[in-house]
C-alpha positions as CSV (number, residue, x, y, z in Angstrom):
1,M,81.5,90.5,123.2
2,T,82.0,91.4,119.6
3,A,80.5,88.3,118.1
4,I,77.2,86.7,117.2
5,D,76.1,83.2,116.3
6,L,73.7,83.0,113.4
7,A,71.6,79.9,112.8
8,V,71.6,78.9,109.2
9,D,70.1,76.2,107.0
10,A,72.3,73.1,106.9
11,D,72.4,73.0,103.1
12,A,72.8,76.8,102.6
13,G,76.0,78.3,101.3
14,V,77.6,80.9,103.6
15,T,77.9,84.4,102.1
16,A,80.3,87.2,103.1
17,P,78.8,89.5,105.8
18,V,80.5,92.6,104.4
19,D,82.2,94.0,101.3
20,G,86.0,93.6,101.7
21,V,89.1,91.6,101.0
22,V,89.8,88.1,102.4
23,V,93.0,88.3,104.5
24,E,93.1,84.7,105.8
25,V,91.5,81.3,105.2
26,A,92.8,78.8,107.7
27,P,91.9,75.4,109.2
28,I,91.3,75.6,112.9
29,Q,90.4,73.1,115.6
30,Y,87.2,73.8,117.5
31,R,86.0,70.5,119.0
32,G,86.9,68.9,115.7
33,S,88.0,70.2,112.3
34,D,86.7,73.7,111.4
35,H,87.7,76.6,109.2
36,K,88.0,80.4,109.7
37,I,87.7,83.0,107.1
38,T,88.8,86.6,107.9
39,I,87.7,89.6,105.9
40,R,88.9,93.2,106.2
41,P,85.9,95.4,105.3
42,H,86.4,98.2,102.7
43,A,84.3,100.5,104.8
44,N,86.5,100.1,108.0
45,P,90.0,98.6,107.4
46,D,90.7,99.1,111.2
47,V,88.7,95.9,111.9
48,E,88.6,92.3,110.8
49,I,85.5,90.1,110.5
50,S,86.1,86.4,111.1
51,I,83.6,83.6,110.3
52,I,84.0,80.1,111.8
53,H,82.0,76.8,111.8
54,I,82.2,76.4,108.1
55,I,83.0,73.6,105.7
56,D,84.7,73.8,102.3
57,P,85.9,77.5,102.1
58,L,85.4,78.8,98.5
59,V,87.7,81.9,98.8
60,V,91.4,82.5,99.3
61,A,93.4,85.3,100.8
62,G,93.3,88.3,98.4
63,D,89.8,87.6,97.1
64,Q,87.4,90.5,97.0
65,V,84.0,89.7,98.4
66,R,80.6,91.4,98.4
67,G,78.4,91.3,101.5
68,G,75.3,89.1,101.1
69,E,76.4,88.0,97.6
70,T,79.8,86.3,97.5
71,L,79.7,82.6,98.7
72,V,82.7,82.2,101.0
73,A,81.9,78.6,102.1
74,A,79.9,75.7,100.7
75,R,78.0,75.2,103.9
76,P,78.0,75.6,107.7
77,R,79.4,73.0,110.0
78,Q,77.0,71.1,112.3
79,L,78.7,71.0,115.6
80,G,78.8,67.6,117.3
81,F,77.4,68.9,120.6
82,E,74.5,71.1,121.7
83,S,75.1,74.8,121.3
84,Q,73.1,77.7,122.7
85,V,71.7,78.2,119.2
86,D,70.1,74.7,119.3
87,R,68.0,75.7,122.4
88,F,66.2,78.1,120.2
89,T,66.1,76.3,116.8
90,E,65.1,72.9,118.2
91,A,62.2,74.4,120.1
92,A,61.1,76.4,117.1
93,R,61.7,73.8,114.3
94,G,62.0,70.5,116.1
95,T,65.6,70.0,115.0
96,A,69.1,71.4,115.8
97,S,70.6,73.9,113.3
98,P,74.2,74.6,112.4
99,H,75.3,78.1,113.0
100,V,78.2,80.3,111.9
101,H,80.1,82.4,114.4
102,V,80.8,85.9,113.2
103,Q,83.3,87.9,115.2
104,M,84.7,91.5,114.8
105,R,88.0,92.6,116.2
106,A,90.4,95.6,115.8
107,T,93.3,95.0,113.6
108,E,96.8,95.2,114.9
109,P,98.5,98.6,114.2
110,A,101.1,98.5,111.4
111,A,104.7,98.5,112.5
112,A,106.4,101.9,112.0
């Protein structure tokens, strides 16, 4: 697995996990309407970092982002079903928490 689910505050904005350039912002379907933002890190352009389970993306392809600083989405999406993250946050806080899914994958080699 090259992904992690991060529990976040329901009202918090979602920041970029790395410094880089946004290569894609797209609506997706994951048990309802969702969005995916994909970033190519400056430090390692051979990978892409995707973030899903977000509402109202605030960036577009071509935008430069700074890890931990640039808001990329207005807030996380609360899933309409129990996720594995809920098992930990409900026990700890008494309520389910939304989470963002952050995934890393190798980029496709450029055509010669």
